[in-house]
py3Dmol code that shows the C-alpha trace and the ligand (Angstrom):
import py3Dmol

protein = """\
ATOM      1  CA  UNK A   1     107.730  76.743 106.753  1.00  0.00           C
ATOM      2  CA  UNK A   2     105.280  75.458 109.275  1.00  0.00           C
ATOM      3  CA  UNK A   3     101.691  76.570 108.878  1.00  0.00           C
ATOM      4  CA  UNK A   4      98.835  76.259 111.203  1.00  0.00           C
ATOM      5  CA  UNK A   5      94.983  76.152 110.887  1.00  0.00           C
ATOM      6  CA  UNK A   6      92.826  75.417 107.785  1.00  0.00           C
ATOM      7  CA  UNK A   7      94.447  76.035 104.293  1.00  0.00           C
ATOM      8  CA  UNK A   8      93.438  79.318 102.646  1.00  0.00           C
ATOM      9  CA  UNK A   9      91.852  78.850  99.231  1.00  0.00           C
ATOM     10  CA  UNK A  10      93.432  81.153  96.687  1.00  0.00           C
ATOM     11  CA  UNK A  11      92.215  81.962  93.299  1.00  0.00           C
ATOM     12  CA  UNK A  12      95.139  83.202  91.053  1.00  0.00           C
ATOM     13  CA  UNK A  13      93.717  85.235  88.185  1.00  0.00           C
ATOM     14  CA  UNK A  14      95.911  85.226  85.116  1.00  0.00           C
ATOM     15  CA  UNK A  15      95.485  87.274  81.960  1.00  0.00           C
ATOM     16  CA  UNK A  16      96.755  90.334  80.059  1.00  0.00           C
ATOM     17  CA  UNK A  17      96.191  93.827  81.511  1.00  0.00           C
ATOM     18  CA  UNK A  18      92.826  95.477  80.603  1.00  0.00           C
ATOM     19  CA  UNK A  19      91.114  92.040  80.366  1.00  0.00           C
ATOM     20  CA  UNK A  20      88.592  92.855  83.135  1.00  0.00           C
ATOM     21  CA  UNK A  21      90.443  91.029  85.853  1.00  0.00           C
ATOM     22  CA  UNK A  22      89.958  93.779  88.450  1.00  0.00           C
ATOM     23  CA  UNK A  23      86.237  94.006  87.976  1.00  0.00           C
ATOM     24  CA  UNK A  24      85.977  90.240  88.232  1.00  0.00           C
ATOM     25  CA  UNK A  25      87.944  90.305  91.472  1.00  0.00           C
ATOM     26  CA  UNK A  26      85.727  93.147  92.833  1.00  0.00           C
ATOM     27  CA  UNK A  27      82.596  91.025  92.120  1.00  0.00           C
ATOM     28  CA  UNK A  28      84.127  87.866  93.500  1.00  0.00           C
ATOM     29  CA  UNK A  29      85.129  89.729  96.635  1.00  0.00           C
ATOM     30  CA  UNK A  30      81.385  90.295  97.333  1.00  0.00           C
ATOM     31  CA  UNK A  31      80.795  86.556  97.714  1.00  0.00           C
ATOM     32  CA  UNK A  32      80.382  85.605 101.340  1.00  0.00           C
ATOM     33  CA  UNK A  33      83.690  84.147 102.525  1.00  0.00           C
ATOM     34  CA  UNK A  34      85.692  85.595  99.680  1.00  0.00           C
ATOM     35  CA  UNK A  35      87.938  88.670  99.640  1.00  0.00           C
ATOM     36  CA  UNK A  36      89.515  90.414  96.606  1.00  0.00           C
ATOM     37  CA  UNK A  37      93.245  91.153  97.457  1.00  0.00           C
ATOM     38  CA  UNK A  38      94.111  92.738  94.181  1.00  0.00           C
ATOM     39  CA  UNK A  39      97.620  92.389  92.558  1.00  0.00           C
ATOM     40  CA  UNK A  40      99.410  90.934  95.593  1.00  0.00           C
ATOM     41  CA  UNK A  41     102.725  90.976  93.606  1.00  0.00           C
ATOM     42  CA  UNK A  42     102.612  94.807  93.631  1.00  0.00           C
ATOM     43  CA  UNK A  43     102.107  95.085  97.381  1.00  0.00           C
ATOM     44  CA  UNK A  44     105.809  95.870  98.010  1.00  0.00           C
ATOM     45  CA  UNK A  45     106.832  98.137  95.132  1.00  0.00           C
ATOM     46  CA  UNK A  46     103.693 100.060  94.255  1.00  0.00           C
ATOM     47  CA  UNK A  47     101.956  99.611  97.626  1.00  0.00           C
ATOM     48  CA  UNK A  48     104.672 100.035 100.266  1.00  0.00           C
ATOM     49  CA  UNK A  49     107.469 101.890  98.446  1.00  0.00           C
ATOM     50  CA  UNK A  50     105.378 104.096  96.038  1.00  0.00           C
ATOM     51  CA  UNK A  51     102.451 104.511  98.500  1.00  0.00           C
ATOM     52  CA  UNK A  52      99.774 103.873  95.810  1.00  0.00           C
ATOM     53  CA  UNK A  53      96.231 103.698  97.415  1.00  0.00           C
ATOM     54  CA  UNK A  54      94.365 100.448  98.363  1.00  0.00           C
ATOM     55  CA  UNK A  55      90.710 100.160  97.158  1.00  0.00           C
ATOM     56  CA  UNK A  56      89.772 101.823 100.568  1.00  0.00           C
ATOM     57  CA  UNK A  57      91.569 104.920  99.436  1.00  0.00           C
ATOM     58  CA  UNK A  58      94.423 104.738 102.054  1.00  0.00           C
ATOM     59  CA  UNK A  59      98.041 103.905 101.486  1.00  0.00           C
ATOM     60  CA  UNK A  60      98.609 100.193 102.296  1.00  0.00           C
ATOM     61  CA  UNK A  61     100.693 101.145 105.265  1.00  0.00           C
ATOM     62  CA  UNK A  62      97.701 103.059 106.713  1.00  0.00           C
ATOM     63  CA  UNK A  63      94.897 100.502 105.592  1.00  0.00           C
ATOM     64  CA  UNK A  64      93.494  98.512 108.509  1.00  0.00           C
ATOM     65  CA  UNK A  65      93.934  95.292 106.537  1.00  0.00           C
ATOM     66  CA  UNK A  66      97.227  95.761 104.611  1.00  0.00           C
ATOM     67  CA  UNK A  67      99.076  97.405 107.432  1.00  0.00           C
ATOM     68  CA  UNK A  68      98.538  94.195 109.420  1.00  0.00           C
ATOM     69  CA  UNK A  69      99.708  92.085 106.520  1.00  0.00           C
ATOM     70  CA  UNK A  70     102.884  94.214 105.963  1.00  0.00           C
ATOM     71  CA  UNK A  71     103.621  94.130 109.698  1.00  0.00           C
ATOM     72  CA  UNK A  72     103.198  90.331 109.730  1.00  0.00           C
ATOM     73  CA  UNK A  73     105.352  89.816 106.610  1.00  0.00           C
ATOM     74  CA  UNK A  74     108.204  92.041 107.999  1.00  0.00           C
ATOM     75  CA  UNK A  75     108.327  90.346 111.414  1.00  0.00           C
ATOM     76  CA  UNK A  76     108.064  86.623 110.357  1.00  0.00           C
ATOM     77  CA  UNK A  77     111.487  84.930 109.852  1.00  0.00           C
ATOM     78  CA  UNK A  78     111.997  83.998 106.218  1.00  0.00           C
ATOM     79  CA  UNK A  79     113.792  80.742 104.932  1.00  0.00           C
ATOM     80  CA  UNK A  80     117.120  82.117 106.259  1.00  0.00           C
ATOM     81  CA  UNK A  81     115.798  82.603 109.787  1.00  0.00           C
ATOM     82  CA  UNK A  82     115.480  86.400 109.734  1.00  0.00           C
ATOM     83  CA  UNK A  83     112.549  88.644 108.763  1.00  0.00           C
ATOM     84  CA  UNK A  84     113.013  89.961 105.200  1.00  0.00           C
ATOM     85  CA  UNK A  85     113.386  93.696 104.292  1.00  0.00           C
ATOM     86  CA  UNK A  86     111.206  95.278 101.663  1.00  0.00           C
ATOM     87  CA  UNK A  87     114.323  95.708  99.465  1.00  0.00           C
ATOM     88  CA  UNK A  88     115.143  91.968  99.719  1.00  0.00           C
ATOM     89  CA  UNK A  89     111.577  91.094  98.826  1.00  0.00           C
ATOM     90  CA  UNK A  90     111.562  93.381  95.757  1.00  0.00           C
ATOM     91  CA  UNK A  91     114.973  92.085  94.625  1.00  0.00           C
ATOM     92  CA  UNK A  92     113.762  88.389  94.963  1.00  0.00           C
ATOM     93  CA  UNK A  93     110.585  89.309  92.995  1.00  0.00           C
ATOM     94  CA  UNK A  94     112.781  90.795  90.226  1.00  0.00           C
ATOM     95  CA  UNK A  95     114.942  87.792  90.047  1.00  0.00           C
ATOM     96  CA  UNK A  96     111.912  85.553  89.532  1.00  0.00           C
ATOM     97  CA  UNK A  97     110.441  87.877  86.853  1.00  0.00           C
ATOM     98  CA  UNK A  98     113.664  88.032  84.753  1.00  0.00           C
ATOM     99  CA  UNK A  99     113.226  86.732  81.306  1.00  0.00           C
ATOM    100  CA  UNK A 100     115.892  83.990  81.826  1.00  0.00           C
ATOM    101  CA  UNK A 101     114.045  82.659  84.849  1.00  0.00           C
ATOM    102  CA  UNK A 102     110.444  82.770  83.813  1.00  0.00           C
ATOM    103  CA  UNK A 103     110.150  79.220  82.409  1.00  0.00           C
ATOM    104  CA  UNK A 104     111.808  77.844  85.496  1.00  0.00           C
ATOM    105  CA  UNK A 105     109.190  79.578  87.703  1.00  0.00           C
ATOM    106  CA  UNK A 106     106.397  78.308  85.584  1.00  0.00           C
ATOM    107  CA  UNK A 107     107.584  74.761  85.917  1.00  0.00           C
ATOM    108  CA  UNK A 108     107.901  75.108  89.639  1.00  0.00           C
ATOM    109  CA  UNK A 109     104.109  75.203  89.812  1.00  0.00           C
ATOM    110  CA  UNK A 110     104.321  71.344  89.836  1.00  0.00           C
ATOM    111  CA  UNK A 111     106.816  71.389  92.689  1.00  0.00           C
ATOM    112  CA  UNK A 112     110.564  71.701  93.227  1.00  0.00           C
ATOM    113  CA  UNK A 113     112.746  74.757  93.305  1.00  0.00           C
ATOM    114  CA  UNK A 114     113.403  74.417  97.043  1.00  0.00           C
ATOM    115  CA  UNK A 115     117.081  75.171  96.553  1.00  0.00           C
ATOM    116  CA  UNK A 116     116.375  78.495  94.860  1.00  0.00           C
ATOM    117  CA  UNK A 117     116.532  81.190  97.578  1.00  0.00           C
ATOM    118  CA  UNK A 118     114.590  83.863  95.803  1.00  0.00           C
ATOM    119  CA  UNK A 119     111.702  81.439  95.013  1.00  0.00           C
ATOM    120  CA  UNK A 120     111.748  80.162  98.575  1.00  0.00           C
ATOM    121  CA  UNK A 121     111.607  83.705  99.983  1.00  0.00           C
ATOM    122  CA  UNK A 122     108.734  84.796  97.655  1.00  0.00           C
ATOM    123  CA  UNK A 123     106.802  81.564  98.348  1.00  0.00           C
ATOM    124  CA  UNK A 124     107.124  81.821 102.094  1.00  0.00           C
ATOM    125  CA  UNK A 125     106.297  85.605 102.055  1.00  0.00           C
ATOM    126  CA  UNK A 126     103.295  85.057  99.886  1.00  0.00           C
ATOM    127  CA  UNK A 127     102.003  82.457 102.277  1.00  0.00           C
ATOM    128  CA  UNK A 128     102.455  84.782 105.281  1.00  0.00           C
ATOM    129  CA  UNK A 129     100.780  87.600 103.349  1.00  0.00           C
ATOM    130  CA  UNK A 130      97.788  85.543 102.156  1.00  0.00           C
ATOM    131  CA  UNK A 131      97.161  84.048 105.589  1.00  0.00           C
ATOM    132  CA  UNK A 132      97.428  87.503 107.262  1.00  0.00           C
ATOM    133  CA  UNK A 133      94.994  88.958 104.698  1.00  0.00           C
ATOM    134  CA  UNK A 134      92.560  86.104 105.206  1.00  0.00           C
ATOM    135  CA  UNK A 135      92.681  86.621 108.959  1.00  0.00           C
ATOM    136  CA  UNK A 136      92.307  90.409 108.618  1.00  0.00           C
ATOM    137  CA  UNK A 137      89.320  90.226 106.356  1.00  0.00           C
ATOM    138  CA  UNK A 138      87.816  87.027 107.912  1.00  0.00           C
ATOM    139  CA  UNK A 139      87.753  85.414 104.357  1.00  0.00           C
ATOM    140  CA  UNK A 140      88.509  81.736 103.712  1.00  0.00           C
ATOM    141  CA  UNK A 141      88.942  82.479  99.918  1.00  0.00           C
ATOM    142  CA  UNK A 142      91.407  85.043  98.648  1.00  0.00           C
ATOM    143  CA  UNK A 143      91.371  86.423  95.109  1.00  0.00           C
ATOM    144  CA  UNK A 144      94.850  87.382  93.778  1.00  0.00           C
ATOM    145  CA  UNK A 145      94.787  89.231  90.490  1.00  0.00           C
ATOM    146  CA  UNK A 146      98.577  89.465  90.039  1.00  0.00           C
ATOM    147  CA  UNK A 147      97.855  88.451  86.407  1.00  0.00           C
ATOM    148  CA  UNK A 148     101.197  87.041  85.477  1.00  0.00           C
ATOM    149  CA  UNK A 149     101.280  83.284  85.019  1.00  0.00           C
ATOM    150  CA  UNK A 150     104.475  83.177  87.019  1.00  0.00           C
ATOM    151  CA  UNK A 151     102.855  84.631  90.099  1.00  0.00           C
ATOM    152  CA  UNK A 152     100.201  81.840  89.858  1.00  0.00           C
ATOM    153  CA  UNK A 153     103.085  79.325  89.494  1.00  0.00           C
ATOM    154  CA  UNK A 154     104.542  80.561  92.732  1.00  0.00           C
ATOM    155  CA  UNK A 155     101.157  80.498  94.557  1.00  0.00           C
ATOM    156  CA  UNK A 156     100.679  76.886  93.397  1.00  0.00           C
ATOM    157  CA  UNK A 157     103.304  75.718  95.881  1.00  0.00           C
ATOM    158  CA  UNK A 158     102.740  78.008  98.793  1.00  0.00           C
ATOM    159  CA  UNK A 159     102.438  76.079 102.046  1.00  0.00           C
ATOM    160  CA  UNK A 160      99.006  76.272 103.563  1.00  0.00           C
ATOM    161  CA  UNK A 161      97.328  77.384 100.373  1.00  0.00           C
ATOM    162  CA  UNK A 162      94.644  75.481  98.374  1.00  0.00           C
ATOM    163  CA  UNK A 163      95.343  76.945  94.915  1.00  0.00           C
ATOM    164  CA  UNK A 164      93.177  77.458  91.870  1.00  0.00           C
ATOM    165  CA  UNK A 165      93.708  79.353  88.678  1.00  0.00           C
ATOM    166  CA  UNK A 166      91.363  81.390  86.558  1.00  0.00           C
ATOM    167  CA  UNK A 167      92.632  82.280  83.059  1.00  0.00           C
ATOM    168  CA  UNK A 168      90.829  85.298  81.757  1.00  0.00           C
ATOM    169  CA  UNK A 169      91.024  86.049  78.027  1.00  0.00           C
ATOM    170  CA  UNK A 170      89.862  89.171  76.213  1.00  0.00           C
ATOM    171  CA  UNK A 171      89.902  89.780  72.397  1.00  0.00           C
ATOM    172  CA  UNK A 172      93.352  91.310  71.885  1.00  0.00           C
ATOM    173  CA  UNK A 173      91.818  94.038  69.619  1.00  0.00           C
ATOM    174  CA  UNK A 174      89.730  95.128  72.586  1.00  0.00           C
ATOM    175  CA  UNK A 175      92.801  95.070  74.862  1.00  0.00           C
ATOM    176  CA  UNK A 176      94.902  97.077  72.340  1.00  0.00           C
ATOM    177  CA  UNK A 177      92.123  99.619  71.984  1.00  0.00           C
ATOM    178  CA  UNK A 178      91.699  99.979  75.765  1.00  0.00           C
ATOM    179  CA  UNK A 179      95.486 100.512  76.288  1.00  0.00           C
ATOM    180  CA  UNK A 180      95.350 103.454  73.859  1.00  0.00           C
ATOM    181  CA  UNK A 181      92.890 105.352  76.011  1.00  0.00           C
ATOM    182  CA  UNK A 182      94.243 107.341  78.885  1.00  0.00           C
ATOM    183  CA  UNK A 183      92.367 106.527  81.976  1.00  0.00           C
ATOM    184  CA  UNK A 184      92.268 108.860  84.932  1.00  0.00           C
ATOM    185  CA  UNK A 185      91.039 108.453  88.446  1.00  0.00           C
ATOM    186  CA  UNK A 186      90.954 110.539  91.574  1.00  0.00           C
ATOM    187  CA  UNK A 187      91.388 109.238  95.057  1.00  0.00           C
ATOM    188  CA  UNK A 188      91.572 111.495  98.076  1.00  0.00           C
ATOM    189  CA  UNK A 189      91.906 114.620  95.873  1.00  0.00           C
ATOM    190  CA  UNK A 190      94.921 113.015  94.105  1.00  0.00           C
ATOM    191  CA  UNK A 191      94.323 112.500  90.241  1.00  0.00           C
ATOM    192  CA  UNK A 192      96.464 109.929  88.471  1.00  0.00           C
ATOM    193  CA  UNK A 193      96.394 108.821  84.873  1.00  0.00           C
ATOM    194  CA  UNK A 194      97.069 105.235  83.965  1.00  0.00           C
ATOM    195  CA  UNK A 195      99.766 104.670  81.404  1.00  0.00           C
ATOM    196  CA  UNK A 196      98.794 104.007  77.734  1.00  0.00           C
ATOM    197  CA  UNK A 197     100.561 101.446  75.547  1.00  0.00           C
ATOM    198  CA  UNK A 198     101.321 101.307  71.937  1.00  0.00           C
ATOM    199  CA  UNK A 199      99.906  98.541  69.743  1.00  0.00           C
ATOM    200  CA  UNK A 200     103.091  96.390  69.191  1.00  0.00           C
ATOM    201  CA  UNK A 201     103.757  96.356  72.954  1.00  0.00           C
ATOM    202  CA  UNK A 202     100.207  95.350  73.618  1.00  0.00           C
ATOM    203  CA  UNK A 203     100.305  92.495  71.195  1.00  0.00           C
ATOM    204  CA  UNK A 204     103.668  91.300  72.623  1.00  0.00           C
ATOM    205  CA  UNK A 205     102.356  91.375  76.118  1.00  0.00           C
ATOM    206  CA  UNK A 206      99.031  89.734  75.220  1.00  0.00           C
ATOM    207  CA  UNK A 207     100.941  86.869  73.486  1.00  0.00           C
ATOM    208  CA  UNK A 208     103.446  86.480  76.391  1.00  0.00           C
ATOM    209  CA  UNK A 209     100.482  86.240  78.808  1.00  0.00           C
ATOM    210  CA  UNK A 210      98.670  83.624  76.578  1.00  0.00           C
ATOM    211  CA  UNK A 211     101.822  81.544  76.022  1.00  0.00           C
ATOM    212  CA  UNK A 212     102.801  81.702  79.682  1.00  0.00           C
ATOM    213  CA  UNK A 213      99.299  80.675  80.706  1.00  0.00           C
ATOM    214  CA  UNK A 214      99.504  77.677  78.251  1.00  0.00           C
ATOM    215  CA  UNK A 215     102.831  76.626  79.828  1.00  0.00           C
ATOM    216  CA  UNK A 216     101.416  77.036  83.391  1.00  0.00           C
ATOM    217  CA  UNK A 217      98.296  75.084  82.434  1.00  0.00           C
ATOM    218  CA  UNK A 218     100.456  72.025  81.810  1.00  0.00           C
ATOM    219  CA  UNK A 219     101.734  72.101  85.393  1.00  0.00           C
ATOM    220  CA  UNK A 220      98.405  72.636  87.223  1.00  0.00           C
ATOM    221  CA  UNK A 221      95.790  69.827  87.708  1.00  0.00           C
ATOM    222  CA  UNK A 222      92.892  70.287  85.254  1.00  0.00           C
ATOM    223  CA  UNK A 223      90.293  70.310  88.072  1.00  0.00           C
ATOM    224  CA  UNK A 224      92.031  73.503  89.506  1.00  0.00           C
ATOM    225  CA  UNK A 225      91.983  75.470  86.247  1.00  0.00           C
ATOM    226  CA  UNK A 226      89.207  77.449  84.521  1.00  0.00           C
ATOM    227  CA  UNK A 227      89.396  79.442  81.257  1.00  0.00           C
ATOM    228  CA  UNK A 228      86.977  82.288  80.925  1.00  0.00           C
ATOM    229  CA  UNK A 229      86.674  84.771  78.093  1.00  0.00           C
ATOM    230  CA  UNK A 230      85.760  88.209  79.411  1.00  0.00           C
ATOM    231  CA  UNK A 231      83.145  88.533  76.593  1.00  0.00           C
ATOM    232  CA  UNK A 232      81.440  85.274  77.818  1.00  0.00           C
ATOM    233  CA  UNK A 233      81.571  86.606  81.402  1.00  0.00           C
ATOM    234  CA  UNK A 234      79.777  89.754  80.403  1.00  0.00           C
ATOM    235  CA  UNK A 235      77.242  87.824  78.414  1.00  0.00           C
ATOM    236  CA  UNK A 236      76.340  85.471  81.290  1.00  0.00           C
ATOM    237  CA  UNK A 237      77.923  86.810  84.468  1.00  0.00           C
ATOM    238  CA  UNK A 238      76.012  84.709  87.035  1.00  0.00           C
ATOM    239  CA  UNK A 239      76.543  81.464  85.077  1.00  0.00           C
ATOM    240  CA  UNK A 240      80.263  82.196  84.606  1.00  0.00           C
ATOM    241  CA  UNK A 241      80.753  82.957  88.332  1.00  0.00           C
ATOM    242  CA  UNK A 242      78.693  79.782  89.293  1.00  0.00           C
ATOM    243  CA  UNK A 243      81.115  77.527  87.310  1.00  0.00           C
ATOM    244  CA  UNK A 244      84.079  79.340  88.990  1.00  0.00           C
ATOM    245  CA  UNK A 245      82.759  79.134  92.512  1.00  0.00           C
ATOM    246  CA  UNK A 246      81.607  75.483  92.075  1.00  0.00           C
ATOM    247  CA  UNK A 247      85.187  74.611  90.996  1.00  0.00           C
ATOM    248  CA  UNK A 248      86.488  75.914  94.304  1.00  0.00           C
ATOM    249  CA  UNK A 249      83.602  74.486  96.357  1.00  0.00           C
ATOM    250  CA  UNK A 250      82.368  77.870  97.459  1.00  0.00           C
ATOM    251  CA  UNK A 251      78.641  77.739  98.343  1.00  0.00           C
ATOM    252  CA  UNK A 252      77.926  81.631  98.228  1.00  0.00           C
ATOM    253  CA  UNK A 253      77.094  83.751  95.326  1.00  0.00           C
ATOM    254  CA  UNK A 254      77.666  87.486  94.493  1.00  0.00           C
ATOM    255  CA  UNK A 255      74.886  90.053  95.347  1.00  0.00           C
ATOM    256  CA  UNK A 256      73.314  90.473  91.900  1.00  0.00           C
ATOM    257  CA  UNK A 257      70.606  93.145  91.782  1.00  0.00           C
ATOM    258  CA  UNK A 258      69.575  91.832  88.278  1.00  0.00           C
ATOM    259  CA  UNK A 259      71.298  89.593  85.751  1.00  0.00           C
ATOM    260  CA  UNK A 260      73.689  92.464  84.749  1.00  0.00           C
ATOM    261  CA  UNK A 261      74.098  94.519  87.972  1.00  0.00           C
ATOM    262  CA  UNK A 262      75.921  93.776  91.042  1.00  0.00           C
ATOM    263  CA  UNK A 263      76.250  95.722  94.306  1.00  0.00           C
ATOM    264  CA  UNK A 264      79.830  96.567  95.266  1.00  0.00           C
ATOM    265  CA  UNK A 265      80.990  97.743  98.693  1.00  0.00           C
ATOM    266  CA  UNK A 266      84.330  99.348  99.473  1.00  0.00           C
ATOM    267  CA  UNK A 267      87.164  96.854  99.277  1.00  0.00           C
ATOM    268  CA  UNK A 268      90.869  96.359 100.042  1.00  0.00           C
ATOM    269  CA  UNK A 269      92.101  95.685  96.543  1.00  0.00           C
ATOM    270  CA  UNK A 270      95.759  96.629  96.716  1.00  0.00           C
ATOM    271  CA  UNK A 271      96.640  97.335  93.145  1.00  0.00           C
ATOM    272  CA  UNK A 272      94.978  97.100  89.697  1.00  0.00           C
ATOM    273  CA  UNK A 273      92.582  98.957  87.467  1.00  0.00           C
ATOM    274  CA  UNK A 274      90.975 102.130  89.008  1.00  0.00           C
ATOM    275  CA  UNK A 275      87.658 100.226  88.712  1.00  0.00           C
ATOM    276  CA  UNK A 276      88.652  98.910  92.169  1.00  0.00           C
ATOM    277  CA  UNK A 277      87.454 102.255  93.542  1.00  0.00           C
ATOM    278  CA  UNK A 278      83.942 101.698  92.157  1.00  0.00           C
ATOM    279  CA  UNK A 279      81.138 101.136  94.763  1.00  0.00           C
ATOM    280  CA  UNK A 280      77.465 100.834  94.722  1.00  0.00           C
ATOM    281  CA  UNK A 281      75.468  99.397  91.751  1.00  0.00           C
ATOM    282  CA  UNK A 282      77.830  98.428  88.967  1.00  0.00           C
ATOM    283  CA  UNK A 283      76.645  97.286  85.662  1.00  0.00           C
ATOM    284  CA  UNK A 284      78.522  94.518  83.847  1.00  0.00           C
ATOM    285  CA  UNK A 285      78.769  95.305  80.141  1.00  0.00           C
ATOM    286  CA  UNK A 286      81.175  94.293  77.414  1.00  0.00           C
ATOM    287  CA  UNK A 287      82.988  97.271  76.004  1.00  0.00           C
ATOM    288  CA  UNK A 288      83.263  96.719  72.178  1.00  0.00           C
ATOM    289  CA  UNK A 289      84.091 100.218  71.228  1.00  0.00           C
ATOM    290  CA  UNK A 290      87.059  98.928  69.281  1.00  0.00           C
ATOM    291  CA  UNK A 291      84.758  97.353  66.641  1.00  0.00           C
ATOM    292  CA  UNK A 292      83.734 100.795  65.401  1.00  0.00           C
ATOM    293  CA  UNK A 293      86.575 103.203  66.696  1.00  0.00           C
ATOM    294  CA  UNK A 294      89.689 101.108  65.881  1.00  0.00           C
ATOM    295  CA  UNK A 295      91.174 101.616  62.439  1.00  0.00           C
ATOM    296  CA  UNK A 296      90.732  98.546  60.281  1.00  0.00           C
ATOM    297  CA  UNK A 297      94.523  98.609  59.592  1.00  0.00           C
ATOM    298  CA  UNK A 298      95.264  98.307  63.305  1.00  0.00           C
ATOM    299  CA  UNK A 299      92.747  95.560  63.730  1.00  0.00           C
ATOM    300  CA  UNK A 300      94.549  93.622  61.070  1.00  0.00           C
ATOM    301  CA  UNK A 301      97.895  94.171  62.679  1.00  0.00           C
ATOM    302  CA  UNK A 302      96.631  92.740  65.832  1.00  0.00           C
ATOM    303  CA  UNK A 303      95.175  89.745  64.058  1.00  0.00           C
ATOM    304  CA  UNK A 304      98.456  89.202  62.203  1.00  0.00           C
ATOM    305  CA  UNK A 305     100.354  89.200  65.502  1.00  0.00           C
ATOM    306  CA  UNK A 306      98.054  86.869  67.428  1.00  0.00           C
ATOM    307  CA  UNK A 307      96.318  84.828  64.649  1.00  0.00           C
ATOM    308  CA  UNK A 308      96.720  81.122  65.741  1.00  0.00           C
ATOM    309  CA  UNK A 309      95.969  81.895  69.363  1.00  0.00           C
ATOM    310  CA  UNK A 310      93.033  84.159  68.449  1.00  0.00           C
ATOM    311  CA  UNK A 311      91.460  81.232  66.609  1.00  0.00           C
ATOM    312  CA  UNK A 312      92.361  78.717  69.455  1.00  0.00           C
ATOM    313  CA  UNK A 313      90.392  80.931  71.845  1.00  0.00           C
ATOM    314  CA  UNK A 314      87.416  81.263  69.487  1.00  0.00           C
ATOM    315  CA  UNK A 315      87.799  84.826  68.435  1.00  0.00           C
ATOM    316  CA  UNK A 316      86.845  85.431  64.813  1.00  0.00           C
ATOM    317  CA  UNK A 317      89.549  87.031  62.566  1.00  0.00           C
ATOM    318  CA  UNK A 318      87.008  89.359  61.176  1.00  0.00           C
ATOM    319  CA  UNK A 319      85.285  91.684  63.648  1.00  0.00           C
TER     320      UNK A 319
END
"""
ligand_1 = """\
1
ZN
Zn 92.490 99.122 102.324
"""
view = py3Dmol.view(width=600, height=400)
view.addModel(protein, "pdb")
view.setStyle({"model": 0}, {"cartoon": {"style": "trace"}})
view.addModel(ligand_1, "xyz")
view.setStyle({"model": 1}, {"stick": {}})
view.zoomTo()
view.show()
């Protein structure tokens, strides 16, 4: 597909759910020239079909930013010469996400896959969406927290995109503990509760995310990849963000009020953790409740399931 104008820099954030990716995107979105888009992969299913609210509190179809993106995506001819339908987009996304296709998608980060219709459609559409979002927000850098390595693999070959990857890790014991707590949030008088997840499922997903990220890492140039542990980010937020922004050549910095507090304005983060609705002074602090509240037996189960990778990422086996 032909593209015009300057390339849009996109930071794909990969990592397991409840690893702090949404709060990171909210903070990065405050850097001049950057905008947090949220989990772009969910724009169609959760955003358009289910009508779940954007960070601004409106449905994406009523949000001043995402309504423009949706309109552009559904009126731009796809690889087959006609504009795609929402149903066709969701079906193509499902095809890429199927277990049997995941490795093929991850490898496509280095190029190829042009003959695969579903991949072509999602790539083209992602390009249209990212450019329209950049235009609507006036940003040159877009933060995509879709989180799955395969979405970052697709982004790596989108025409007109200058792609970077941030791999966020968090201690799987903290992740498992977080998934057990029901989290509620209220937007526009509508209260929703985020799903909880049992321990084996969390371990499985944490592993899948880590292994998928390692595979993706092999197909992305090293100068475009940064690994960041959420715990290290919380310990030194400004330094961590400096490294990340320097990698992308972004001169601006987030509006820190002090070394642990940042000021957040309303955003247009389309899907993700309810923390996307937080505005005003937000304190960055590492949540280590699991160390005291998680039964020892459960901690050991997580360690048994993730052991070698736990060590690889520098997490001690003993809390
Ligand atoms: Zn919005």
